C-alpha positions in Angstrom: 159.0 -28.5 -38.8 155.4 -27.5 -39.9 153.3 -24.4 -38.1 150.3 -25.5 -35.5 147.2 -25.5 -37.3 144.4 -24.0 -35.0 140.7 -24.5 -35.0 140.2 -20.7 -35.7 142.6 -18.5 -35.6 142.0 -14.2 -36.1 141.6 -13.2 -39.6 143.7 -10.1 -40.4 144.3 -8.2 -43.0 145.9 -5.1 -44.6 142.0 -3.2 -44.3 142.5 -3.8 -39.9 145.4 -2.6 -39.9 144.4 0.6 -42.1 141.5 0.9 -39.3 143.7 0.8 -36.4 146.3 3.4 -38.0 143.6 5.7 -38.4 142.3 5.2 -35.2 145.2 6.1 -33.7 145.9 9.4 -36.0 142.4 10.5 -35.4 144.0 11.5 -31.6 141.2 9.1 -29.6 143.6 6.6 -28.2 141.3 7.0 -25.1 138.5 4.5 -24.5 135.0 5.6 -26.9 135.4 7.8 -30.0 133.8 7.9 -32.8 134.5 4.7 -34.1 133.1 3.2 -31.1 130.2 5.0 -32.4 130.3 4.1 -36.0 130.9 0.4 -34.8 127.8 0.8 -32.8 125.4 1.7 -35.7 126.9 -0.7 -38.2 126.5 -3.9 -35.7 123.2 -2.8 -35.2 122.1 -2.7 -38.6 123.8 -6.2 -39.2 122.1 -8.1 -36.4 117.9 -6.6 -36.9 118.6 -4.7 -34.0 118.1 -0.7 -33.6 120.9 -0.4 -30.7 124.3 -1.5 -30.1 126.6 -1.1 -26.8 130.1 -2.2 -27.5 131.9 -3.6 -24.6 134.8 -5.2 -23.5 133.8 -8.6 -23.7 130.5 -11.5 -25.0 130.3 -12.2 -20.5 130.5 -8.2 -19.9 127.2 -7.6 -22.4 126.0 -10.9 -20.9 126.3 -9.1 -16.9 125.5 -6.2 -18.3 122.2 -7.8 -19.8 121.5 -10.0 -16.8 121.8 -6.7 -14.7 119.0 -4.4 -16.6 116.6 -7.5 -16.3 116.3 -7.3 -13.4 118.1 -11.1 -12.3 119.9 -11.2 -8.8 121.1 -13.1 -5.9 117.6 -15.5 -5.1 116.9 -15.7 -8.2 118.0 -18.3 -11.2 118.5 -18.5 -14.7 117.6 -21.3 -17.0 120.4 -21.5 -19.6 121.8 -23.9 -21.7 124.4 -26.6 -20.3 126.2 -27.5 -23.5 128.1 -23.9 -23.9 131.6 -22.3 -22.8 131.7 -21.3 -18.9 131.0 -17.6 -19.8 127.7 -18.0 -20.1 127.1 -18.8 -16.1 129.6 -17.8 -15.0 127.9 -14.1 -16.2 125.0 -15.5 -14.3 127.1 -16.1 -10.8 127.9 -12.6 -11.6 125.1 -11.0 -10.5 124.0 -13.7 -7.5 121.8 -15.3 -9.6 122.3 -19.5 -9.9 122.3 -20.7 -13.3 119.7 -24.0 -14.1 121.4 -25.8 -16.5 119.1 -27.0 -19.5 120.5 -30.4 -21.8 120.1 -30.1 -25.8 118.2 -31.1 -28.4 120.1 -33.3 -31.5 121.9 -30.1 -33.0 123.2 -29.2 -29.6 121.2 -26.3 -28.8 119.1 -25.8 -26.3 115.6 -28.3 -25.9 112.7 -25.8 -25.7 109.8 -28.7 -23.4 112.9 -29.4 -21.2 113.1 -25.1 -20.6 109.5 -25.3 -19.8 109.7 -28.4 -17.3 112.9 -26.1 -15.8 110.5 -23.0 -15.2 107.7 -25.2 -13.9 109.8 -27.0 -11.3 111.6 -23.9 -10.7 108.8 -22.2 -9.6 106.7 -24.7 -8.0 110.0 -25.1 -5.4 109.0 -21.6 -4.9 111.8 -19.5 -7.2 111.7 -17.6 -9.2 113.0 -17.7 -12.5 114.3 -14.1 -13.8 115.7 -15.1 -17.1 116.2 -17.5 -19.9 119.7 -17.2 -21.0 119.7 -19.7 -24.3 122.9 -19.8 -26.9 123.9 -20.5 -30.0 126.0 -23.5 -30.4 129.2 -23.3 -32.7 127.5 -21.0 -35.3 124.5 -22.5 -35.4 120.9 -20.5 -34.5 118.7 -22.2 -31.9 115.1 -22.5 -31.9 114.1 -18.9 -30.4 110.5 -19.3 -31.9 110.3 -22.0 -29.8 111.9 -20.6 -26.7 110.6 -17.6 -26.6 107.3 -18.7 -26.9 107.6 -21.3 -23.7 109.0 -18.0 -21.9 106.5 -15.8 -23.1 103.4 -17.8 -21.4 105.5 -17.7 -18.1 106.4 -14.1 -18.0 110.0 -14.5 -18.5 112.7 -12.4 -20.5 114.7 -14.2 -22.9 118.5 -13.1 -23.0 119.7 -14.6 -25.9 123.7 -15.7 -26.2 124.7 -15.2 -29.6 128.9 -14.7 -28.9 129.0 -17.9 -31.6 127.0 -16.5 -34.2 127.3 -13.4 -35.9 126.6 -13.8 -39.4 124.2 -17.1 -39.2 120.4 -17.0 -40.4 117.5 -18.7 -39.0 113.6 -18.1 -40.0 114.5 -15.2 -42.3 116.0 -12.9 -39.0 119.8 -12.9 -38.9 121.3 -13.9 -35.2 120.9 -11.6 -32.1 117.7 -10.3 -33.5 115.8 -12.2 -31.3 114.9 -12.2 -27.5 114.7 -9.2 -25.8 117.9 -8.1 -26.1 121.1 -10.4 -27.7 124.9 -10.5 -26.8 127.4 -11.1 -29.2 131.6 -11.9 -29.1 134.3 -11.0 -30.6 136.6 -12.9 -28.9 140.2 -13.7 -30.6 138.8 -17.0 -32.0 135.3 -16.0 -33.0 134.3 -15.3 -36.3 135.3 -11.6 -36.2 137.5 -10.4 -33.1 138.7 -6.4 -32.2 140.9 -9.3 -30.5 138.7 -9.1 -27.3 135.6 -7.4 -26.9 131.5 -7.9 -27.7 128.3 -6.1 -27.8 124.9 -6.1 -26.5 122.7 -5.6 -28.6 118.7 -4.2 -28.3 115.8 -2.5 -29.2 114.5 -0.2 -26.0 116.8 2.7 -25.9 116.8 2.9 -21.4 118.3 -0.6 -22.2 121.2 1.1 -24.1 121.6 3.9 -21.7 121.6 1.9 -18.4 124.3 -0.3 -20.0 126.4 2.4 -21.1 125.9 4.4 -17.6 127.1 1.0 -16.1 129.8 0.2 -18.3 131.7 3.3 -18.1 131.9 3.1 -14.2 128.3 4.8 -13.3 130.0 8.1 -13.8 126.9 10.6 -13.3 127.3 13.8 -15.1 128.2 16.5 -13.2 132.1 17.8 -13.1 133.7 16.1 -10.6 133.3 12.2 -10.1 129.8 10.8 -8.8 128.7 7.6 -8.0 125.3 6.3 -6.6 125.8 3.2 -8.8 128.4 0.2 -8.4 129.2 0.4 -12.1 132.0 -1.5 -14.5 134.9 -1.1 -16.5 133.3 -2.2 -19.8 133.8 -0.6 -22.3 135.1 -1.1 -25.8 138.1 1.1 -27.1 138.1 3.3 -29.8 141.4 1.7 -31.2 139.4 -2.0 -31.2 135.9 -0.6 -32.6 138.5 0.6 -35.4 139.1 -2.7 -36.0 135.8 -4.4 -35.4 134.9 -2.5 -38.1 137.3 -3.7 -41.0 135.9 -7.2 -39.9 132.6 -6.4 -39.9 132.9 -5.5 -43.2 134.7 -8.6 -44.6 132.1 -10.9 -42.7 130.7 -12.0 -45.8 134.1 -13.2 -47.2 134.8 -14.8 -43.9 131.1 -16.4 -43.8 132.3 -17.7 -47.4 135.2 -19.0 -46.9 134.1 -21.0 -43.6 131.1 -22.0 -45.8 133.4 -24.0 -48.4 135.5 -25.7 -45.5 132.0 -27.1 -44.2 131.2 -28.4 -47.6 134.5 -29.7 -48.4 134.2 -31.6 -44.4 131.2 -32.8 -45.3 132.1 -34.7 -49.0 134.5 -35.6 -46.8 132.8 -38.1 -44.4 130.2 -38.3 -46.2 131.4 -41.9 -47.3 132.6 -43.2 -43.5 130.0 -45.4 -41.9 129.5 -44.3 -38.2 130.9 -40.4 -38.8 129.0 -37.6 -39.4 129.1 -33.4 -39.7 127.4 -32.3 -36.0 124.8 -29.5 -36.1 122.3 -31.0 -38.8 120.5 -28.4 -41.8 122.9 -25.9 -41.4 122.5 -23.9 -45.1 126.0 -25.1 -46.9 123.9 -24.6 -50.0 121.4 -22.0 -49.1 121.2 -19.0 -51.7 122.6 -15.7 -50.6 119.9 -14.4 -48.1 118.4 -17.7 -46.8 118.6 -19.2 -43.8 121.7 -20.5 -43.2 124.5 -21.5 -40.1 127.3 -19.1 -39.9 129.9 -22.2 -40.2 132.0 -21.0 -37.2 133.4 -24.3 -36.4 133.3 -27.2 -38.1 132.5 -30.4 -36.0 131.8 -34.1 -36.3 130.1 -36.8 -34.5 131.3 -40.1 -34.3 129.8 -43.6 -33.4 132.5 -45.6 -32.1 130.3 -49.0 -32.3 130.0 -48.3 -36.2 133.9 -46.9 -37.1 135.8 -48.8 -34.1 137.4 -45.0 -33.2 136.7 -43.2 -31.1 137.3 -39.0 -31.0 139.8 -39.0 -29.3 141.8 -41.5 -31.3 141.2 -38.9 -34.1 142.3 -35.6 -32.3 145.9 -37.6 -30.9 146.3 -38.3 -34.6 145.8 -34.7 -35.5 147.6 -33.6 -32.1 150.5 -35.5 -33.8 150.6 -33.7 -37.0 150.3 -30.3 -34.8 146.7 -29.7 -35.9 144.2 -28.8 -33.4 141.3 -30.1 -32.4 139.2 -29.8 -29.3 136.0 -32.0 -28.1 132.9 -30.5 -28.2 131.7 -28.2 -24.8 131.4 -30.1 -21.8 128.2 -29.6 -20.4 128.0 -27.1 -17.4 126.1 -29.4 -15.0 129.7 -32.0 -15.1 131.5 -28.8 -14.4 133.1 -28.8 -10.9 132.5 -25.6 -10.4 128.6 -25.8 -10.8 128.5 -28.7 -8.6 125.1 -29.3 -7.2 123.5 -26.5 -9.8 119.7 -27.5 -10.9 120.0 -29.2 -14.0 117.4 -30.6 -17.0 119.3 -33.4 -18.4 118.3 -36.2 -21.5 122.0 -37.9 -21.9 122.3 -35.3 -25.5 125.2 -33.0 -24.0 126.8 -35.5 -22.9 126.8 -38.0 -25.6 128.0 -35.4 -27.9 130.9 -34.1 -25.5 132.1 -37.6 -25.8 131.4 -38.0 -29.4 132.1 -34.8 -31.2 135.8 -33.1 -32.1 136.0 -29.6 -33.9 138.1 -29.3 -36.5 140.0 -26.6 -38.0 137.2 -24.1 -39.6 138.5 -20.9 -39.7 138.5 -17.9 -42.1 142.0 -17.4 -42.0 143.5 -21.3 -43.2 145.3 -21.5 -46.2 144.4 -23.7 -48.9 147.6 -25.4 -48.4 147.0 -25.9 -44.5 143.5 -27.0 -45.2 144.4 -29.7 -47.4 147.1 -30.2 -45.4 144.1 -31.6 -42.2 142.2 -33.4 -45.1 144.9 -35.5 -45.7 145.7 -35.9 -42.2 142.3 -37.1 -41.6 142.0 -38.9 -44.3 145.4 -41.1 -43.4 143.6 -41.5 -40.4 140.4 -43.1 -41.8 142.4 -45.2 -44.4 144.5 -47.2 -41.4 140.8 -48.2 -40.1 138.6 -48.8 -42.6 
């Protein structure tokens, strides 16, 4: 009986254990503390931001970021349809309505459709309070073009970089774009604090307000005084210590995943109708050049050419206890968001139907990855 091979399991070492023990022995076991302060400073430096606020999740960061931008009931927020539900959920928490926009061929937000969505919504009398583009599966979106569109309409941009920490585009690190951005440290992300996230910005007032709301909006007096509704959204000192150890190891994790991406490219290159998803990714780029973070490597299948589907491959791998997962089901197809405005071109629906993510984690051993490759090769051999 073999152990299950996961898409992206946590990559933890003695460094994380030592960091956790250090935090425990410091006595700062309650929320906040010196590890949180240090983690925030290191995150800001890594992402080219002035400030970071460590929070309990990327979803919490999105929620508080939207609140600071004044998003509320009656507003609409333009966002990516091809994303995890957390993006749309955070918009809904504010009372605003998500307006879903389809993808370009990389799976990221289509800037031309962003413009159409803003024009149409304003033409219908709606207040477009923000644009929330998502960096999909570790590839930074075209924030230059999205930002130009948003700026032309006077709409702020809050970037959902939950999946792209460590990537670069146009010489800028993931998380550096927009009025603010958010990152996630969920258990399957490129670095993890088991659960957590952060809001990244350059505005001291935004960082201060976010910290205030994230700590139950307590007033600075001896007794408990509240003039605003707050949230219990701050990251613990213990988890921040783990995050610091993970962040220090991020370059090594990137290189490990980059190696898997290179091997997957070599595997699928000879197979007509099978391609690695996402387009140019900088897999062979020199250090410091633009690149994805290779969080998840996915493939796209042209069933008319191959004669088999992504679900055929997924079921074959599942029989060997190897996890593989379809790309995100677009939000405009999700029952919970039925009836919400959507500007579609068919791309995200096609990618959901034809895309499959394969094991890509930096914690994978060489033997585990070899086993994945062997099973993919065996599948392809039978169907050629």
